[in-house]
MARPALO-829224 format. One record per residue (C-alpha): residue number from 1; residue in three letters; x, y, z. Coordinates in steps of 0.2 Angstrom, whole numbers, padded with zeros to 4 digits. Layout:
# residues N
NUM; ala; X; Y; Z $
...
***
This chain:
# residues 581
1; met; 0219; 0047; 0226 $
2; gln; 0214; 0044; 0241 $
3; arg; 0201; 0056; 0240 $
4; lys; 0193; 0049; 0224 $
5; gln; 0196; 0029; 0236 $
6; asn; 0183; 0039; 0248 $
7; lys; 0172; 0045; 0236 $
8; gly; 0169; 0029; 0227 $
9; glu; 0168; 0021; 0244 $
10; asn; 0153; 0032; 0246 $
11; lys; 0145; 0030; 0230 $
12; arg; 0147; 0012; 0235 $
13; lys; 0137; 0012; 0251 $
14; lys; 0124; 0025; 0242 $
15; his; 0121; 0011; 0227 $
16; ser; 0123; -0006; 0238 $
17; phe; 0109; 0001; 0250 $
18; ser; 0100; 0006; 0235 $
19; ile; 0100; -0011; 0225 $
20; gln; 0096; -0021; 0241 $
21; tyr; 0077; -0015; 0245 $
22; lys; 0076; -0014; 0225 $
23; ile; 0077; -0032; 0225 $
24; met; 0066; -0033; 0240 $
25; gly; 0055; -0019; 0233 $
26; ile; 0050; -0028; 0218 $
27; thr; 0051; -0047; 0228 $
28; ile; 0040; -0042; 0240 $
29; ile; 0027; -0029; 0233 $
30; pro; 0020; -0044; 0221 $
31; leu; 0022; -0056; 0234 $
32; val; 0008; -0043; 0246 $
33; phe; -0002; -0041; 0229 $
34; leu; -0004; -0057; 0225 $
35; gly; -0009; -0061; 0245 $
36; ile; -0022; -0046; 0242 $
37; val; -0028; -0055; 0227 $
38; val; -0030; -0070; 0234 $
39; ser; -0039; -0065; 0247 $
40; val; -0051; -0056; 0239 $
41; ile; -0054; -0073; 0227 $
42; ala; -0054; -0084; 0241 $
43; gln; -0068; -0070; 0250 $
44; thr; -0080; -0073; 0232 $
45; leu; -0074; -0087; 0222 $
46; val; -0073; -0099; 0234 $
47; lys; -0088; -0093; 0246 $
48; asp; -0096; -0093; 0230 $
49; ala; -0091; -0110; 0225 $
50; met; -0096; -0119; 0243 $
51; ile; -0113; -0111; 0241 $
52; asn; -0114; -0118; 0225 $
53; glu; -0108; -0136; 0231 $
54; val; -0124; -0134; 0246 $
55; gln; -0135; -0129; 0230 $
56; asn; -0131; -0142; 0221 $
57; thr; -0131; -0156; 0238 $
58; leu; -0151; -0149; 0242 $
59; lys; -0154; -0149; 0223 $
60; ser; -0148; -0169; 0226 $
61; ser; -0158; -0171; 0239 $
62; ala; -0175; -0163; 0235 $
63; glu; -0173; -0176; 0222 $
64; ala; -0168; -0189; 0229 $
65; met; -0183; -0187; 0239 $
66; tyr; -0195; -0183; 0225 $
67; ala; -0190; -0200; 0218 $
68; ala; -0196; -0211; 0234 $
69; tyr; -0213; -0203; 0236 $
70; asp; -0215; -0204; 0217 $
71; gln; -0208; -0221; 0215 $
72; asn; -0227; -0226; 0221 $
73; thr; -0240; -0228; 0209 $
74; gly; -0255; -0216; 0206 $
75; asp; -0260; -0199; 0210 $
76; tyr; -0257; -0184; 0224 $
77; phe; -0272; -0183; 0234 $
78; glu; -0281; -0175; 0249 $
79; ala; -0292; -0189; 0259 $
80; lys; -0305; -0182; 0269 $
81; asn; -0296; -0181; 0285 $
82; gly; -0285; -0169; 0277 $
83; asp; -0271; -0184; 0275 $
84; ile; -0260; -0180; 0260 $
85; trp; -0260; -0199; 0246 $
86; lys; -0247; -0203; 0233 $
87; gly; -0260; -0217; 0227 $
88; gly; -0258; -0229; 0242 $
89; tyr; -0246; -0221; 0251 $
90; asn; -0248; -0208; 0266 $
91; ile; -0238; -0193; 0263 $
92; ser; -0246; -0186; 0280 $
93; gln; -0238; -0201; 0289 $
94; ser; -0222; -0202; 0282 $
95; ser; -0212; -0193; 0295 $
96; ala; -0202; -0207; 0300 $
97; leu; -0195; -0209; 0282 $
98; leu; -0190; -0190; 0282 $
99; asp; -0182; -0191; 0300 $
100; ala; -0170; -0206; 0293 $
101; phe; -0164; -0195; 0279 $
102; lys; -0159; -0182; 0290 $
103; lys; -0149; -0191; 0298 $
104; asp; -0142; -0198; 0286 $
105; ala; -0140; -0181; 0270 $
106; asp; -0141; -0168; 0289 $
107; thr; -0152; -0158; 0279 $
108; glu; -0170; -0155; 0284 $
109; ile; -0184; -0161; 0273 $
110; thr; -0203; -0153; 0270 $
111; phe; -0215; -0159; 0256 $
112; phe; -0229; -0145; 0254 $
113; tyr; -0245; -0150; 0243 $
114; gly; -0251; -0132; 0236 $
115; asp; -0242; -0119; 0248 $
116; lys; -0244; -0130; 0265 $
117; arg; -0233; -0138; 0275 $
118; val; -0241; -0157; 0277 $
119; val; -0224; -0167; 0284 $
120; thr; -0205; -0160; 0288 $
121; thr; -0192; -0165; 0298 $
122; ala; -0191; -0147; 0306 $
123; val; -0195; -0142; 0323 $
124; asp; -0199; -0128; 0336 $
125; lys; -0190; -0125; 0352 $
126; lys; -0203; -0135; 0359 $
127; gly; -0199; -0150; 0348 $
128; asn; -0215; -0152; 0340 $
129; arg; -0213; -0152; 0320 $
130; ile; -0219; -0137; 0310 $
131; leu; -0237; -0138; 0300 $
132; gly; -0249; -0130; 0289 $
133; ser; -0237; -0114; 0290 $
134; pro; -0238; -0109; 0270 $
135; ala; -0224; -0105; 0261 $
136; gly; -0216; -0087; 0255 $
137; ala; -0225; -0077; 0241 $
138; thr; -0210; -0075; 0231 $
139; ile; -0208; -0096; 0231 $
140; lys; -0225; -0100; 0226 $
141; lys; -0223; -0087; 0212 $
142; lys; -0205; -0097; 0207 $
143; val; -0210; -0116; 0209 $
144; leu; -0230; -0118; 0210 $
145; glu; -0234; -0104; 0198 $
146; lys; -0219; -0105; 0185 $
147; gly; -0213; -0123; 0189 $
148; glu; -0196; -0118; 0192 $
149; asn; -0182; -0125; 0204 $
150; tyr; -0177; -0109; 0218 $
151; phe; -0162; -0107; 0227 $
152; ser; -0163; -0096; 0242 $
153; ser; -0148; -0093; 0255 $
154; his; -0158; -0084; 0266 $
155; val; -0175; -0095; 0271 $
156; lys; -0180; -0092; 0289 $
157; ile; -0190; -0109; 0300 $
158; asn; -0192; -0105; 0317 $
159; asp; -0183; -0087; 0318 $
160; thr; -0167; -0099; 0312 $
161; met; -0158; -0093; 0293 $
162; tyr; -0156; -0108; 0280 $
163; phe; -0151; -0110; 0266 $
164; gly; -0166; -0117; 0254 $
165; tyr; -0169; -0127; 0237 $
166; tyr; -0185; -0130; 0234 $
167; ile; -0191; -0140; 0217 $
168; pro; -0211; -0143; 0211 $
169; val; -0221; -0160; 0212 $
170; tyr; -0232; -0163; 0196 $
171; gln; -0244; -0176; 0196 $
172; asp; -0243; -0190; 0182 $
173; gly; -0244; -0184; 0165 $
174; ser; -0248; -0165; 0171 $
175; lys; -0237; -0151; 0170 $
176; thr; -0244; -0142; 0182 $
177; pro; -0237; -0143; 0200 $
178; ile; -0249; -0147; 0215 $
179; gly; -0235; -0144; 0229 $
180; met; -0215; -0144; 0231 $
181; ile; -0201; -0152; 0242 $
182; phe; -0190; -0142; 0252 $
183; ala; -0171; -0147; 0254 $
184; gly; -0163; -0135; 0266 $
185; val; -0148; -0134; 0279 $
186; glu; -0142; -0121; 0293 $
187; arg; -0133; -0106; 0288 $
188; asn; -0123; -0104; 0301 $
189; ala; -0116; -0118; 0301 $
190; lys; -0112; -0120; 0281 $
191; met; -0103; -0101; 0281 $
192; lys; -0093; -0103; 0298 $
193; ser; -0087; -0118; 0287 $
194; ile; -0086; -0106; 0272 $
195; met; -0075; -0094; 0283 $
196; leu; -0066; -0108; 0292 $
197; ile; -0058; -0112; 0273 $
198; ile; -0056; -0094; 0266 $
199; ser; -0049; -0090; 0286 $
200; thr; -0034; -0104; 0282 $
201; val; -0031; -0099; 0264 $
202; val; -0027; -0080; 0268 $
203; ile; -0018; -0087; 0284 $
204; leu; -0007; -0099; 0274 $
205; val; -0005; -0085; 0258 $
206; phe; 0001; -0071; 0272 $
207; ile; 0013; -0084; 0279 $
208; cys; 0022; -0089; 0261 $
209; ile; 0022; -0067; 0260 $
210; ala; 0032; -0068; 0275 $
211; leu; 0045; -0084; 0271 $
212; gly; 0044; -0072; 0250 $
213; met; 0050; -0058; 0260 $
214; val; 0064; -0068; 0271 $
215; val; 0070; -0077; 0255 $
216; ala; 0071; -0060; 0245 $
217; met; 0080; -0051; 0263 $
218; val; 0092; -0066; 0260 $
219; ile; 0096; -0065; 0242 $
220; ser; 0096; -0043; 0238 $
221; val; 0109; -0044; 0255 $
222; ser; 0120; -0059; 0244 $
223; ile; 0119; -0050; 0228 $
224; ser; 0122; -0031; 0235 $
225; lys; 0138; -0038; 0243 $
226; ala; 0144; -0048; 0229 $
227; leu; 0141; -0033; 0219 $
228; lys; 0152; -0022; 0232 $
229; lys; 0164; -0035; 0227 $
230; ser; 0163; -0033; 0209 $
231; ile; 0166; -0013; 0211 $
232; arg; 0178; -0013; 0222 $
233; val; 0187; -0024; 0209 $
234; val; 0181; -0012; 0194 $
235; glu; 0190; 0003; 0204 $
236; gln; 0205; -0004; 0206 $
237; val; 0205; -0010; 0188 $
238; ser; 0201; 0009; 0182 $
239; asp; 0213; 0016; 0193 $
240; gly; 0228; 0008; 0183 $
241; asp; 0230; -0010; 0194 $
242; leu; 0228; -0024; 0182 $
243; cys; 0235; -0036; 0197 $
244; val; 0220; -0037; 0206 $
245; glu; 0212; -0053; 0211 $
246; ile; 0196; -0058; 0209 $
247; asp; 0188; -0068; 0225 $
248; pro; 0185; -0087; 0219 $
249; ala; 0170; -0086; 0227 $
250; leu; 0161; -0074; 0216 $
251; met; 0168; -0084; 0200 $
252; lys; 0161; -0100; 0207 $
253; arg; 0142; -0094; 0210 $
254; lys; 0131; -0102; 0198 $
255; asp; 0118; -0084; 0191 $
256; glu; 0123; -0069; 0184 $
257; ile; 0134; -0064; 0197 $
258; gly; 0147; -0078; 0194 $
259; asp; 0147; -0075; 0175 $
260; leu; 0151; -0055; 0177 $
261; ser; 0164; -0060; 0190 $
262; ile; 0171; -0075; 0176 $
263; ser; 0168; -0059; 0163 $
264; met; 0179; -0048; 0173 $
265; asn; 0191; -0059; 0176 $
266; thr; 0192; -0061; 0157 $
267; leu; 0191; -0042; 0154 $
268; lys; 0206; -0041; 0166 $
269; glu; 0218; -0053; 0159 $
270; lys; 0215; -0046; 0143 $
271; leu; 0218; -0030; 0145 $
272; lys; 0234; -0032; 0156 $
273; asp; 0240; -0043; 0140 $
274; ser; 0235; -0029; 0127 $
275; ile; 0243; -0016; 0140 $
276; glu; 0260; -0030; 0137 $
277; thr; 0258; -0027; 0119 $
278; ile; 0254; -0010; 0116 $
279; lys; 0270; -0007; 0126 $
280; thr; 0282; -0017; 0118 $
281; asn; 0274; -0013; 0100 $
282; ala; 0276; 0007; 0106 $
283; gln; 0294; 0004; 0106 $
284; gln; 0295; -0003; 0089 $
285; val; 0284; 0008; 0081 $
286; leu; 0294; 0021; 0089 $
287; gln; 0310; 0012; 0081 $
288; ser; 0302; 0010; 0066 $
289; ser; 0296; 0027; 0063 $
290; ser; 0313; 0034; 0064 $
291; val; 0319; 0021; 0049 $
292; leu; 0302; 0026; 0039 $
293; glu; 0306; 0044; 0041 $
294; gly; 0325; 0040; 0034 $
295; val; 0318; 0029; 0017 $
296; ala; 0302; 0042; 0015 $
297; thr; 0315; 0056; 0013 $
298; thr; 0328; 0045; 0000 $
299; thr; 0310; 0041; -0010 $
300; val; 0306; 0059; -0011 $
301; gln; 0322; 0060; -0021 $
302; ser; 0319; 0046; -0033 $
303; val; 0302; 0050; -0036 $
304; his; 0307; 0068; -0042 $
305; glu; 0322; 0060; -0053 $
306; val; 0306; 0048; -0060 $
307; glu; 0294; 0061; -0064 $
308; gln; 0306; 0071; -0073 $
309; val; 0310; 0056; -0084 $
310; val; 0291; 0054; -0089 $
311; gly; 0287; 0071; -0094 $
312; gln; 0300; 0067; -0109 $
313; ile; 0291; 0050; -0111 $
314; ala; 0273; 0060; -0112 $
315; gly; 0279; 0074; -0126 $
316; ser; 0284; 0057; -0138 $
317; ala; 0269; 0048; -0134 $
318; asp; 0257; 0063; -0139 $
319; asn; 0271; 0066; -0155 $
320; gln; 0266; 0047; -0158 $
321; ala; 0246; 0050; -0154 $
322; val; 0246; 0064; -0167 $
323; ile; 0256; 0056; -0183 $
324; ala; 0244; 0040; -0179 $
325; ser; 0229; 0051; -0182 $
326; gln; 0236; 0057; -0197 $
327; ala; 0238; 0041; -0203 $
328; ser; 0222; 0035; -0197 $
329; asp; 0212; 0051; -0208 $
330; his; 0221; 0045; -0223 $
331; val; 0215; 0026; -0221 $
332; ser; 0196; 0033; -0220 $
333; asp; 0196; 0043; -0236 $
334; met; 0203; 0029; -0243 $
335; gly; 0191; 0017; -0236 $
336; glu; 0178; 0029; -0244 $
337; lys; 0182; 0024; -0260 $
338; ile; 0181; 0006; -0261 $
339; gln; 0167; 0008; -0253 $
340; gln; 0160; 0017; -0264 $
341; thr; 0166; 0007; -0277 $
342; ser; 0158; -0010; -0269 $
343; ser; 0143; 0000; -0267 $
344; lys; 0142; 0004; -0288 $
345; val; 0148; -0016; -0290 $
346; gln; 0130; -0022; -0279 $
347; gln; 0119; -0012; -0291 $
348; met; 0127; -0017; -0306 $
349; arg; 0125; -0036; -0299 $
350; gln; 0109; -0034; -0291 $
351; gln; 0105; -0027; -0311 $
352; ala; 0111; -0041; -0317 $
353; asp; 0100; -0051; -0306 $
354; asn; 0087; -0043; -0311 $
355; met; 0089; -0041; -0332 $
356; gln; 0094; -0064; -0328 $
357; asp; 0076; -0064; -0316 $
358; ala; 0066; -0056; -0331 $
359; glu; 0073; -0067; -0343 $
360; lys; 0071; -0083; -0334 $
361; arg; 0052; -0076; -0331 $
362; ala; 0052; -0074; -0351 $
363; leu; 0057; -0090; -0355 $
364; ile; 0044; -0097; -0343 $
365; thr; 0031; -0087; -0352 $
366; ile; 0038; -0092; -0370 $
367; asp; 0036; -0111; -0365 $
368; lys; 0017; -0109; -0357 $
369; leu; 0014; -0098; -0374 $
370; met; 0018; -0113; -0383 $
371; asp; 0011; -0126; -0373 $
372; ser; -0003; -0114; -0373 $
373; asn; -0002; -0114; -0394 $
374; glu; -0001; -0132; -0394 $
375; gln; -0015; -0135; -0382 $
376; val; -0026; -0124; -0394 $
377; gln; -0018; -0134; -0410 $
378; asn; -0022; -0149; -0403 $
379; leu; -0041; -0143; -0399 $
380; ile; -0045; -0135; -0414 $
381; asn; -0040; -0152; -0424 $
382; asp; -0052; -0158; -0412 $
383; ile; -0065; -0147; -0418 $
384; ala; -0062; -0149; -0435 $
385; met; -0064; -0169; -0433 $
386; gln; -0080; -0167; -0425 $
387; thr; -0086; -0153; -0438 $
388; gln; -0080; -0167; -0452 $
389; gln; -0091; -0181; -0441 $
390; thr; -0107; -0165; -0438 $
391; asn; -0105; -0165; -0458 $
392; glu; -0105; -0184; -0460 $
393; ser; -0120; -0185; -0448 $
394; ala; -0128; -0174; -0456 $
395; ser; -0129; -0181; -0471 $
396; arg; -0133; -0198; -0465 $
397; ile; -0149; -0186; -0459 $
398; arg; -0152; -0181; -0475 $
399; glu; -0153; -0198; -0482 $
400; ala; -0164; -0202; -0468 $
401; val; -0176; -0187; -0470 $
402; asp; -0178; -0191; -0488 $
403; ile; -0184; -0208; -0484 $
404; ile; -0195; -0200; -0471 $
405; ser; -0202; -0190; -0485 $
406; ser; -0204; -0204; -0497 $
407; ile; -0215; -0216; -0485 $
408; ala; -0223; -0199; -0479 $
409; asp; -0228; -0198; -0500 $
410; glu; -0234; -0213; -0499 $
411; thr; -0243; -0216; -0483 $
412; asn; -0252; -0201; -0490 $
413; leu; -0255; -0211; -0506 $
414; leu; -0263; -0226; -0497 $
415; ser; -0273; -0216; -0487 $
416; leu; -0279; -0209; -0503 $
417; asn; -0284; -0224; -0508 $
418; ala; -0289; -0230; -0490 $
419; ser; -0301; -0214; -0490 $
420; ile; -0309; -0220; -0509 $
421; glu; -0312; -0237; -0502 $
422; ala; -0319; -0232; -0487 $
423; ala; -0331; -0222; -0499 $
424; arg; -0335; -0235; -0508 $
425; ala; -0340; -0247; -0493 $
426; gly; -0353; -0235; -0487 $
427; glu; -0358; -0234; -0468 $
428; tyr; -0345; -0249; -0465 $
429; gly; -0332; -0239; -0472 $
430; lys; -0333; -0222; -0461 $
431; gly; -0324; -0230; -0447 $
432; phe; -0309; -0236; -0460 $
433; ala; -0311; -0217; -0469 $
434; val; -0310; -0207; -0450 $
435; val; -0292; -0217; -0449 $
436; ala; -0286; -0214; -0465 $
437; glu; -0291; -0196; -0462 $
438; glu; -0279; -0196; -0450 $
439; ile; -0266; -0206; -0457 $
440; gln; -0265; -0194; -0471 $
441; lys; -0263; -0178; -0458 $
442; leu; -0250; -0188; -0449 $
443; ala; -0242; -0190; -0467 $
444; ala; -0241; -0172; -0474 $
445; gln; -0238; -0168; -0457 $
446; ser; -0220; -0180; -0456 $
447; thr; -0218; -0171; -0474 $
448; glu; -0220; -0153; -0467 $
449; ser; -0207; -0158; -0455 $
450; ser; -0194; -0169; -0466 $
451; glu; -0194; -0153; -0474 $
452; lys; -0188; -0141; -0460 $
453; ile; -0176; -0155; -0454 $
454; ser; -0168; -0156; -0473 $
455; ala; -0166; -0136; -0472 $
456; ile; -0159; -0135; -0454 $
457; ile; -0145; -0149; -0460 $
458; glu; -0143; -0138; -0475 $
459; lys; -0139; -0124; -0466 $
460; leu; -0130; -0134; -0452 $
461; met; -0118; -0144; -0467 $
462; val; -0115; -0124; -0474 $
463; asp; -0110; -0119; -0457 $
464; ser; -0100; -0133; -0455 $
465; asn; -0088; -0132; -0470 $
466; lys; -0087; -0111; -0465 $
467; ala; -0080; -0116; -0448 $
468; val; -0069; -0130; -0457 $
469; glu; -0063; -0115; -0466 $
470; ile; -0059; -0102; -0451 $
471; met; -0051; -0115; -0441 $
472; asn; -0039; -0120; -0456 $
473; arg; -0034; -0101; -0455 $
474; val; -0031; -0102; -0438 $
475; thr; -0021; -0116; -0438 $
476; ala; -0009; -0107; -0451 $
477; thr; -0010; -0092; -0438 $
478; val; -0006; -0102; -0423 $
479; leu; 0011; -0113; -0433 $
480; ala; 0016; -0094; -0438 $
481; gln; 0015; -0089; -0419 $
482; thr; 0024; -0105; -0413 $
483; glu; 0040; -0104; -0426 $
484; asn; 0041; -0083; -0420 $
485; met; 0041; -0092; -0403 $
486; gln; 0054; -0102; -0404 $
487; glu; 0063; -0089; -0414 $
488; thr; 0061; -0079; -0397 $
489; arg; 0065; -0090; -0386 $
490; glu; 0082; -0093; -0395 $
491; asn; 0086; -0076; -0395 $
492; thr; 0081; -0073; -0374 $
493; glu; 0093; -0091; -0373 $
494; asp; 0108; -0076; -0383 $
495; val; 0104; -0063; -0370 $
496; met; 0104; -0076; -0355 $
497; gly; 0121; -0084; -0360 $
498; gln; 0127; -0064; -0362 $
499; ile; 0120; -0059; -0345 $
500; thr; 0130; -0078; -0338 $
501; leu; 0149; -0069; -0345 $
502; ser; 0140; -0050; -0337 $
503; phe; 0136; -0061; -0322 $
504; glu; 0155; -0068; -0320 $
505; ser; 0163; -0052; -0323 $
506; met; 0156; -0043; -0309 $
507; his; 0158; -0059; -0297 $
508; ser; 0179; -0057; -0303 $
509; ile; 0178; -0038; -0298 $
510; glu; 0168; -0040; -0283 $
511; glu; 0179; -0050; -0277 $
512; ser; 0193; -0041; -0277 $
513; val; 0183; -0027; -0271 $
514; asp; 0177; -0038; -0257 $
515; tyr; 0197; -0041; -0252 $
516; leu; 0201; -0025; -0255 $
517; asp; 0189; -0020; -0243 $
518; thr; 0198; -0034; -0231 $
519; ala; 0213; -0028; -0232 $
520; arg; 0206; -0007; -0230 $
521; gln; 0199; -0015; -0215 $
522; glu; 0215; -0023; -0208 $
523; leu; 0223; -0005; -0210 $
524; ile; 0211; 0005; -0204 $
525; thr; 0208; -0006; -0187 $
526; thr; 0228; -0008; -0186 $
527; val; 0229; 0011; -0189 $
528; gln; 0216; 0012; -0175 $
529; asn; 0226; 0003; -0163 $
530; leu; 0239; 0012; -0167 $
531; ala; 0233; 0026; -0163 $
532; glu; 0223; 0022; -0148 $
533; ile; 0241; 0013; -0142 $
534; ala; 0247; 0032; -0144 $
535; glu; 0234; 0037; -0135 $
536; gln; 0233; 0028; -0121 $
537; asn; 0253; 0029; -0120 $
538; ala; 0251; 0048; -0120 $
539; lys; 0236; 0046; -0107 $
540; thr; 0248; 0033; -0095 $
541; thr; 0262; 0046; -0097 $
542; gln; 0251; 0059; -0091 $
543; glu; 0242; 0049; -0077 $
544; val; 0260; 0042; -0071 $
545; ser; 0267; 0060; -0072 $
546; ser; 0248; 0065; -0063 $
547; asn; 0252; 0048; -0049 $
548; thr; 0271; 0053; -0049 $
549; asn; 0267; 0071; -0043 $
550; ala; 0255; 0063; -0031 $
551; val; 0268; 0048; -0025 $
552; thr; 0279; 0064; -0020 $
553; gly; 0266; 0072; -0010 $
554; glu; 0260; 0055; -0001 $
555; phe; 0278; 0052; 0001 $
556; thr; 0281; 0071; 0009 $
557; lys; 0266; 0064; 0021 $
558; leu; 0272; 0050; 0024 $
559; lys; 0290; 0058; 0030 $
560; asn; 0276; 0069; 0040 $
561; ser; 0269; 0056; 0048 $
562; ser; 0283; 0047; 0050 $
563; thr; 0288; 0062; 0062 $
564; gly; 0270; 0063; 0070 $
565; leu; 0270; 0042; 0075 $
566; gln; 0283; 0045; 0082 $
567; asn; 0276; 0058; 0092 $
568; ile; 0262; 0043; 0095 $
569; ala; 0274; 0031; 0101 $
570; glu; 0281; 0041; 0114 $
571; gln; 0266; 0047; 0120 $
572; leu; 0258; 0029; 0120 $
573; glu; 0273; 0025; 0129 $
574; ile; 0268; 0036; 0143 $
575; ser; 0250; 0032; 0144 $
576; thr; 0255; 0013; 0147 $
577; lys; 0266; 0017; 0162 $
578; tyr; 0250; 0023; 0171 $
579; phe; 0247; 0002; 0172 $
580; ser; 0253; -0010; 0184 $
581; val; 0256; -0025; 0175 $
***
C-alpha cells in the first residue's frame, strides 16, 4: 500500500508540473503572438495612418494658400520685370504672406509659375530664399501635364528631405494648369514623431505581456495546488477511505475547481451512503435468499401436482371440441338446405314481380290504346263534319257557278247586240265594237271557267261522299277494337288479382323461410361459439400445461438462483468491508 501511495505521489508531481506549465504556455504564447502582431500593426498601420494624416494636412495647407491667392480677381500673368501677378496682386512679392502661414502651420509653402519657383518660404544655409529652380520631371508630368494632385514622401529641398504635396493652379475658366502650389514639412521631424508613437505602443504591449505572464504564473500555481489537493482526496477515496475531509477553502472557490471540489464532496457522501445501504441490503438479501430457497422448493412440488390436474382437464376439453365440431357440421348442412329454399322462393318472387310489372305495363298500354282510339274516333268525327261542310260548300259553289254561267250567257248575248249596234253606227261605233268584242271574249272565258269549276266540284263531291263512306267503316272498326281492348283490360285485371294472391302466398313462404334462416343462423352462431370455446379451452389447457411446465422450470431456476443470490450477497458483504465508513 505504501509503495502504491509513493507511486501516486510521483505521478502527482509529474502531472502538477506539467499542467502548471501548460497553463502558463496557453496564456503566454498568445500574449507573445499578440505582442508581435501589435508591433507589426504599429509599424505598418500606425505609420501609414500618420503619413496619411501628414498628407491631408499638407493638402489642406496647399488648398488654403491657393484660396488666398485665388480670392484676388483677374488672371495670372508675368510682368515685364519677371514678377507674377494675379490681377492687381503681386504674387512674387507675397513672401510676408507665406512666412506668416509658415509660422502658424509650421509648413513650407512655394508658388510655382509653370515649373519655376516664384515665391517660397524655403531658405538655404545662408538664409536666402530658394527661387528660380525648376520642379522635378515627375512632378511636372503629374501636376502640370495631367492636372493631378501629387504627394511624395521624398522631396529634397537644399539637401533636406520633405513630405511634399503639390496641387495645380488654373486660370479662371481654364482646365490647363499654369502653375502649382507646394506645401511640405521636414520628413525627419515627422518620422521621429511616428517612431516615438510606435515605440511607445510596442513598450506598452511588452509591459502587458510581462504582466500577463506574472498573472498566468500566479493563476497556474494556484490551480496546480488546488488540483493537488483534489487528487489526494480522490486517491484516498479510491483506497476505500470515505472519511476523508475536503479542504473547505477549495469548496469556497468561485471557479471550476470549486465546483469540482463540491462535486467530489457530494460524490464522497453519496458513495458513503450507498456503501452503507449496500451493506444493509446485502445482509437482508442474504436472509431473504434463504427464505426464498425454501419457498421455491415447496412451490415446485405444488406445481407438479397442478400439472397432473391440468393434463386431465386438457383431455376433457379435446373431447368437447370434437363433439362441438360435429354439431357445427350438421347445422351447416341444414343451413345450406334452408338457403337453397330461400333462393328458390326469391326466384319465384322475382318472376312474380316481373309478371306483375308486365301486367301493369300491359294495362298502361291498353289505356293508351283506348285513349288513342277515342282520339281517332274524335278525329274521324271531325273529318266527317269537315267533309259534310265541304259538300255543302261545294253545292253552294256549284250554285254560284251556275249563276256565273247564266250571267256569262247574258253578257255574251248583250255583246252580240252591242256589236250589231256598233256596225250600224259605222265609224262612230268602231270603238264601241272593240269593247263589245272584248266583253264577248271575257264572257266566253267565264263560261269556260265555270264549266271547269263545275267539273271539279262534281269530282270533289264524289270523292267527299266516298271519304264519308270510308270513315263510317273506320268508325265501326274503331268501336269494335275499343270493345276488344275493354275485354282485354278486364281479363288482365283478373290476371293481376291472381298474381296478387300468389304474391301474398309467396310472402308468407318467404317470411317462414326468413324466420327459419334466422333461427338457423343463431343456431350456427351458438354451435360455432361452443366449438370455439371448446377449442379455446383445449388450447388454454395446453397452454396452462405448457406454462405449468415452464413455471416448474422457472421455479427450479429460481431455487438455483436463490442459492446463487445467497453466494453473491456473501461476496457483496465481503467487498463492502473494503470501505471504511
